[in-house]
N, C-alpha and C positions, 0 to 999 in steps of 0.2 A: 636235884636234874637225872630223869633217867636216861642210859646211853640204850641203845642199839642191840645192845648185846643184856641190856634187866624186862625189854620189854619177850626179848624172848625166849629166856633163860623161866617166865613170871609165867608166861603163855603155854614153857611144854612141861612145866612143874601145873600146871594148871588141868591142859588134857591126860595130863601120865593120869592125877589123881582118877578123871573119867576113864580109865582104861587103856589110854594111847599108848603107845610108842614112840621113837624117836628112832626115826631108819634111816634121817640121812639127816646131812644140817651143815650150808656153811659154814666153815673156819667165824670165831666174831670180828674177825678184824672183815673180811669179806665186803662187794662196793651194795650186798643188792643181803637183806634179813630173809633168805630165800630158810623156811623150815619145812621138810616135811614129817607128819607122823603117819604111822598106824593101827588100826583095829579094825580087830575081823569083821564087825555089822559094817556097813551103811552111814557114810558115808570112806568104804575103807584109808583110803591117803585125803589127805588136808592139804596144802598149800597153804603155808602163812607166807607172808611179806611182811614184816617189821620195820615202823623207825622207831627212832628215838626223838626226845627235844634237843635233848644238845651232841654233838660231835661227841668221841670216841677217840679219835685221833686225837691226840695233847698238843700234838707240833700245832694243828688245826688254831684258828683263830676264833673258831666253834665253840671251843675245850674250854666244857665249864657253864658257859653261856648258854642263852637260848637261839631256840633258830624265829629269826624273822615271821612275821606273816608270809611275806614275801617267799621265804624259805623252808617254809610248813608245807604253803601250795604245791613249791614241786614235790617234793616229799612224798605229797601224796599223787599227786600225779603221776607222779611212778612208782608208788605200789598198785592206784588203778591201774595203769599200765602192763605189768609182769603182771596180775590176778588175773587180766583178762586174753594175756598171750598164755596161762597158760591154761583156757577157757577155753579158748579159739587152736590149739594143739588138740584134748585131750576134751571140749564139747561133748561128742556125740557121748561120752562113756561117761553111764551119769554115779558111775560110784566116784566121781574123784568133788572131793569137796573145795575151797575154793579164801582166804581169809586174813583181809589184814590186822593186822596188830598195832597200835599205837598208846600213848600216849594218853591219860583220861583229862582233858577239858581241855592239854591247846589246841588237837587238834580237831577238838566237834565243827568249831565257825566252819571248815572246810570240809569236812565230810562230810553235816546235814546239807553245803549246798546239793553229796553227790547219790546219798540216800537212795532218793528211788530209784533209781540207777543200777545204782550198791542191792537194793534188795531186787528191783528182775530181774538182771543176771544171780542172786544165788552169794554172792559172796561179802561175808560175815567177817562185821568185826570186832577182835576183842579190848579192848579196852583197862590198860593201864593202870592204877590211880599209883601213887607215890610210896605208898607200901605195899606197891608189890602187888595186892589182890586183881583178881582179870575178874570181868560182866564181860557179857557178850549179849550186841546186838543180834534182832530175829532167834529163833529161838534153834537152836544147837537140839539134838537131835545124839542127846550123848549118854 
């Protein structure tokens, strides 16, 4: 099961392999999975919100167990809200990219329901599989 920290690490490594460098990130125990990466070409700042498929808190009832469908919906709503907040605060700045990073397969059904809106807003989706390989929905100019 991928924890939030696994998703963050995989996407960070993926973007580093495309010339991005991490300029800021919240501690892995933080409630939000915000990772900020910077590159010299557009977009120079990318804000990514991440979620895992299980809790990373050892004292949680969900530690090592998959999230339920309703918990997945809540997590998708959170990353969507955080991404929309970033776009609202920095919306006039065309040099900012926003993405969400999620475990592959687990979140597809829920994300598919908002895919047209994600595309319209330019919010990219990074899918991380169990081997920590990353695929990107929508074409990034990496």
